[in-house]
C-alpha positions in Angstrom: 25.2 -32.2 -15.0 24.7 -28.8 -16.6 22.1 -26.2 -15.8 19.7 -25.2 -18.6 20.5 -21.9 -20.2 16.9 -21.1 -21.2 13.6 -21.4 -19.3 12.2 -24.9 -19.4 8.6 -23.8 -19.5 6.9 -20.5 -20.3 4.0 -19.5 -18.1 0.8 -18.5 -19.9 -0.1 -14.8 -19.9 -3.1 -12.9 -20.7 -3.3 -10.8 -24.0 -2.0 -7.3 -23.7 -5.5 -5.7 -23.8 -6.7 -7.8 -20.8 -3.5 -7.1 -18.9 -3.9 -3.4 -19.5 -7.6 -3.5 -18.3 -6.6 -5.4 -15.2 -3.8 -2.9 -14.3 -6.1 0.1 -15.0 -8.7 -1.3 -12.6 -5.9 -1.5 -9.9 -4.8 2.0 -10.6 -8.4 3.4 -10.5 -9.0 1.7 -7.1 -5.7 3.2 -5.9 -6.7 6.7 -7.3 -10.0 6.6 -5.4 -8.3 5.4 -2.2 -5.7 8.1 -2.4 -8.4 10.8 -2.9 -10.2 9.5 0.2 -7.0 9.5 2.2 -6.0 13.0 1.0 -9.5 14.3 2.1 -9.0 12.8 5.6 -5.5 14.2 5.9 -6.7 17.8 5.2 -3.5 19.1 3.5 -2.8 22.8 3.2 -4.5 24.8 0.3 -1.3 24.7 -1.8 -1.6 20.9 -2.4 -1.8 20.0 -6.1 -5.2 18.9 -7.4 -5.8 15.2 -7.4 -7.4 13.7 -10.6 -11.1 12.8 -10.3 -11.6 11.2 -13.7 -11.7 7.4 -13.7 -8.5 5.6 -14.9 -10.1 3.8 -17.9 -7.4 4.3 -20.5 -3.6 4.8 -20.7 -4.0 8.6 -21.1 -5.7 8.7 -17.7 -3.0 6.5 -16.3 -0.4 8.9 -17.5 -2.3 11.8 -15.9 -2.4 9.8 -12.7 1.3 9.3 -12.8 1.9 13.1 -13.4 -0.4 13.9 -10.5 1.5 11.4 -8.3 4.8 13.0 -9.2 3.4 16.5 -8.5 2.2 15.2 -5.1 5.7 13.8 -4.3 7.3 17.2 -5.2 4.8 19.0 -3.1 5.4 16.7 -0.1 9.2 17.1 -0.4 9.5 20.8 -1.1 6.5 22.7 0.3 6.7 24.2 3.8 4.2 26.7 5.1 2.7 27.4 8.5 -0.4 25.3 7.7 1.6 22.2 6.9 1.8 19.3 9.3 5.1 17.5 8.9 3.5 14.1 9.8 0.9 14.5 7.1 3.5 15.5 4.6 5.5 12.3 5.4 2.3 10.3 5.0 1.6 12.0 1.7 5.1 11.3 0.5 4.9 7.6 1.6 1.5 7.0 -0.1 2.5 8.8 -3.3 5.7 6.7 -3.5 3.7 3.5 -3.0 1.2 4.6 -5.7 4.1 5.3 -8.0 5.5 1.8 -7.3 2.1 0.3 -8.1 2.1 2.3 -11.4 5.5 1.1 -12.4 4.9 -2.5 -11.5 1.7 -2.4 -13.5 3.4 -0.8 -16.5 6.2 -3.4 -16.4 3.7 -6.2 -16.2 1.8 -4.9 -19.2 4.9 -4.4 -21.3 6.9 -7.4 -20.3 4.7 -10.1 -18.7 7.5 -12.7 -19.2 9.8 -10.8 -16.8 7.3 -9.0 -14.5 4.5 -11.1 -12.9 1.2 -9.6 -12.0 1.8 -10.6 -8.4 4.2 -7.6 -8.2 1.4 -5.2 -9.0 -0.9 -7.0 -6.6 1.6 -6.8 -3.8 2.2 -3.1 -4.4 -1.6 -2.6 -4.5 -2.0 -4.4 -1.1 0.9 -2.5 0.4 -0.6 0.8 -0.8 -4.1 -0.2 0.5 -2.8 -1.3 3.9 -0.8 1.9 4.3 -3.7 4.1 3.3 -5.9 2.3 5.7 -3.4 2.8 8.5 -3.1 6.5 7.7 -6.9 6.9 7.5 -7.9 5.0 10.6 -4.7 5.1 12.7 -5.1 1.3 13.2 -1.5 -0.1 13.0 -2.8 -3.7 12.7 -3.6 -2.9 9.0 0.1 -2.8 8.3 0.4 -6.3 9.5 -2.6 -7.6 7.5 -4.7 -8.1 10.6 -7.8 -6.3 9.5 -11.2 -7.7 10.4 
């Protein structure tokens, strides 16, 4: 018996416009959560500005990605007397998770046949749990044990 070379069934996917809207909603929620977490962490005054405009279109999503990359560079390279190394590690971890969400969402919009929306949802949950842990200090959030 031979194995099939091609998929036996294609899963239905949403049109590109609806996939884009869904991913933009995920990114906007993550942007607001990151802003809240950065406020709680009280980084030094040299931290890059975080975007406050809603992520409603692809231009805003690209701006969000640029701000995330700037935050990663800041967390890796900046060292001053006002910096707390633990907060810098948390900033780096959260920015990397947000970048992962951005990439998974982009892949799903561009190639839904290869990249399922569940990858973006998983990245969004991981980001949200980590942000909740950093904000509250409750380690149960990392295990999905929130009330």
